[in-house]
C-alpha atoms as one frame of an Amber mdcrd trajectory, in Angstrom:
protein
 100.922 -10.028 -19.314 100.713  -7.754 -16.269 103.700  -5.510 -15.704 105.302
  -5.164 -12.324 106.097  -1.604 -11.373 107.889  -0.979  -8.114 107.002   2.720
  -8.491 103.322   1.959  -8.044 101.971   2.862  -4.632  99.693   0.507  -2.731
  96.785   2.811  -3.497  97.562   2.673  -7.220  97.808  -1.108  -7.094  94.493
  -1.341  -5.272  92.876   1.066  -7.731  94.137  -1.007 -10.673  92.903  -4.349
  -9.340  89.602  -2.798  -8.202  89.090  -1.375 -11.701  89.731  -4.826 -13.133
  87.243  -6.329 -10.673  84.511  -3.874 -11.664  85.067  -4.584 -15.360  85.028
  -8.345 -14.822  81.909  -8.034 -12.656  80.096  -6.329 -15.538  81.142  -9.208
 -17.815  79.824 -11.601 -15.173  76.489  -9.742 -15.186  76.147 -10.405 -18.911
  76.906 -14.093 -18.361  74.309 -14.186 -15.598  71.836 -12.591 -18.022  72.451
 -15.475 -20.393  72.065 -17.802 -17.432  71.808 -21.472 -18.309  70.527 -20.704
 -21.819  73.727 -21.672 -23.695  73.846 -25.003 -21.872  70.107 -25.544 -22.313
  70.368 -24.851 -26.050  73.297 -27.271 -26.397  71.446 -29.964 -24.452  68.308
 -29.485 -26.539  70.297 -29.623 -29.774  71.880 -32.899 -28.645  68.471 -34.265
 -27.635  66.909 -33.269 -30.961  69.760 -34.906 -32.840  69.341 -38.049 -30.739
  65.595 -38.165 -31.442  66.201 -37.665 -35.165  68.651 -40.570 -35.150  66.124
 -42.669 -33.248  63.426 -41.866 -35.813  65.782 -42.867 -38.610  66.473 -46.166
 -36.844  62.752 -46.837 -36.300  61.987 -46.074 -39.950  64.774 -48.425 -40.959
  63.287 -51.117 -38.710  59.814 -50.543 -40.184  61.243 -50.902 -43.684  62.866
 -54.203 -42.701  59.565 -55.451 -41.259  57.712 -54.408 -44.426  60.245 -56.258
 -46.570  59.952 -59.314 -44.332  56.130 -59.295 -44.540  56.344 -58.959 -48.327
  58.741 -61.912 -48.489  56.395 -64.040 -46.326  53.440 -63.149 -48.537  55.446
 -64.074 -51.612  56.380 -67.372 -49.930  52.685 -68.040 -49.216  51.792 -67.349
 -52.846  54.494 -69.763 -53.941  53.020 -72.429 -51.658  49.535 -71.765 -53.040
  50.863 -72.085 -56.584  52.610 -75.358 -55.718  49.440 -76.769 -54.183  47.502
 -75.982 -57.372  50.306 -77.559 -59.385  50.255 -80.721 -57.259  46.450 -80.913
 -57.518  46.707 -80.944 -61.310  49.461 -83.555 -61.185  47.261 -85.796 -59.044
  44.843 -86.056 -61.962  47.489 -87.691 -64.100  49.279 -89.987 -61.631  49.710
 -93.656 -62.567  49.588 -95.198 -59.101  48.640 -94.563 -55.492  52.257 -94.084
 -54.425  52.636 -91.035 -56.681  49.266 -89.754 -55.487  50.250 -90.069 -51.836
  53.623 -88.406 -52.522  51.849 -85.426 -54.054  49.373 -85.400 -51.178  52.276
 -85.222 -48.739  53.856 -82.320 -50.678  50.541 -80.492 -50.574  50.330 -80.980
 -46.799  53.851 -79.596 -46.418  52.926 -76.529 -48.474  49.790 -76.010 -46.377
  51.952 -76.096 -43.254  54.279 -73.619 -44.934  51.307 -71.320 -45.632  50.195
 -71.525 -41.989  53.728 -70.711 -40.888  53.778 -67.733 -43.250  50.457 -66.536
 -41.815  51.876 -66.751 -38.285  55.050 -64.944 -39.295  52.997 -62.217 -40.978
  50.809 -61.797 -37.867  53.882 -61.556 -35.627  55.490 -59.073 -38.010  52.284
 -57.029 -38.179  52.346 -56.754 -34.388  55.974 -55.621 -34.489  54.993 -53.140
 -37.183  52.216 -51.665 -35.040  54.581 -51.381 -32.060  57.231 -49.705 -34.210
  54.694 -47.301 -35.726  53.390 -46.423 -32.275  56.932 -45.777 -31.048  57.609
 -43.726 -34.180  54.540 -41.582 -33.531  55.513 -40.938 -29.917  59.100 -40.145
 -30.877  58.016 -37.759 -33.640  55.658 -36.036 -31.211  58.452 -35.694 -28.662
  60.773 -34.356 -31.365  58.193 -31.758 -32.398  57.863 -30.557 -28.793  61.633
 -30.410 -28.292  62.050 -28.519 -31.567  59.483 -25.940 -30.469  61.292 -25.453
 -27.160  64.657 -25.292 -28.930  63.448 -22.568 -31.311  62.197 -20.478 -28.372
  65.437 -20.941 -26.410  67.567 -20.172 -29.468  65.649 -16.951 -30.104  66.044
 -15.931 -26.446  69.779 -16.598 -26.558  70.218 -14.882 -29.936  68.453 -11.768
 -28.625  70.619 -11.634 -25.504  73.780 -12.155 -27.563  72.696  -9.465 -30.030
  71.892  -7.026 -27.226  75.100  -7.654 -25.277  77.673  -8.704 -27.861  79.070
  -5.215 -28.445  79.212  -4.405 -24.734  80.794  -7.758 -23.899  83.515  -7.290
 -26.528  84.269  -3.790 -25.257  84.406  -5.000 -21.654  86.664  -7.920 -22.576
  89.018  -5.486 -24.252  88.940  -3.224 -21.191  89.589  -6.235 -18.966  92.691
  -7.164 -20.959  93.901  -3.569 -20.822  93.215  -3.358 -17.072  95.212  -6.525
 -16.421  98.257  -4.852 -17.948  98.090  -2.250 -15.178  97.834  -4.705 -12.282
 100.901  -5.819 -10.366 101.766  -9.330 -11.571 101.686 -10.969  -8.131  98.463
  -9.173  -7.259  96.924 -10.250 -10.573  97.857 -13.854  -9.884  96.215 -13.653
  -6.461  93.188 -11.888  -7.952  92.624 -14.599 -10.560  93.080 -17.359  -7.985
  90.634 -15.798  -5.517  88.157 -14.939  -8.276  88.158 -18.555  -9.416  87.306
 -19.743  -5.901  83.919 -18.010  -5.787  80.888 -18.376  -8.014  80.178 -14.645
  -7.929  83.720 -13.926  -9.143  84.399 -11.332  -6.426  88.061 -11.139  -5.465
  88.177  -7.449  -4.500  85.401  -6.112  -2.266  84.724  -2.971  -0.212  84.059
  -2.905   3.508  80.299  -2.544   3.832  78.611  -1.758   7.163  81.766  -2.767
   9.018  81.781  -6.132   7.235  83.559  -7.814   4.341  81.625  -7.167   1.132
  82.248 -10.747   0.084  81.588 -13.024   3.064  79.919 -10.382   5.324  82.025
 -11.260   8.342  82.707  -8.302  10.648  85.959  -6.395  10.110  87.486  -5.046
  13.360  87.712  -1.222  13.620  91.526  -1.255  13.700  91.554  -3.343  10.537
  89.146  -0.939   8.844  91.433   1.956   9.708  94.391   0.154   8.094  92.302
  -0.551   4.990  91.367   3.129   4.741  95.033   4.193   4.979  95.856   2.159
   1.827  99.426   1.537   2.974  99.309  -2.200   2.470  97.142  -4.780   0.747
  94.818  -6.353   3.296  92.741  -9.477   2.742  89.743 -10.744   4.668  90.904
 -13.292   7.226  87.728 -15.286   6.637  87.384 -15.499   2.838  90.764 -14.247
   1.568  89.313 -11.490  -0.640  91.210  -8.239  -1.092  89.558  -5.476   0.936
  89.238  -1.815  -0.072  87.590   1.128   1.663  84.294   2.580   0.491  85.787
   5.880  -0.649  88.163   4.139  -3.031  85.398   1.828  -4.196  83.055   4.748
  -4.906  85.757   6.713  -6.730  86.143   4.112  -9.474  83.499   4.000 -12.181
  83.298   1.858 -15.310  81.674   3.646 -18.239
């Protein structure tokens, strides 16, 4: 929580919020260094997980097809066995009616065998399609995994290289906030959140705002240099400081 101190001069308030800005800008630089890598890694991890689930589903479908083909082959064997049985029974029938009845049963079993053959052919086609899809999905998964490993290593290296600095800067940022006037801190955080570059406090550079680069009138620049009141850019709303003050503050 920032503390309000009425004893703080405008220059001290500006110095405090400018110090905070420089610390936060260094933190922003680290985030920029990471870039879109964290998001890319998360997206790739989700995609890999999705492909793995898809492969599991395809394998499950292939197993079902295999079981179905096996059941159709068993059904065909049963029909073949029945036909042989009926053929033997025909040799011992007592009349033509029994013979014709057995003949009809044999015809039904032959139709059943043909149906099984058709069902097996159809299932074989589904099997080939599923295996082809499985191969393509596994290939895609392998490619995504390779990319993911590379991206993870890149991100891990950046995190390893910057983790200590980022922690130290975050601590400094928290400490710096304690020294900023509460109302000024609230304005700082609001302005900072409005811009992608996170700049809420900027110096006057070449007679222009260091944030939006609109020209600052000479009289306004003089007032900024006097540090008697907090002045914001009338175009972008950022807090303006003079170059001397900006150059006097360094973040180790």
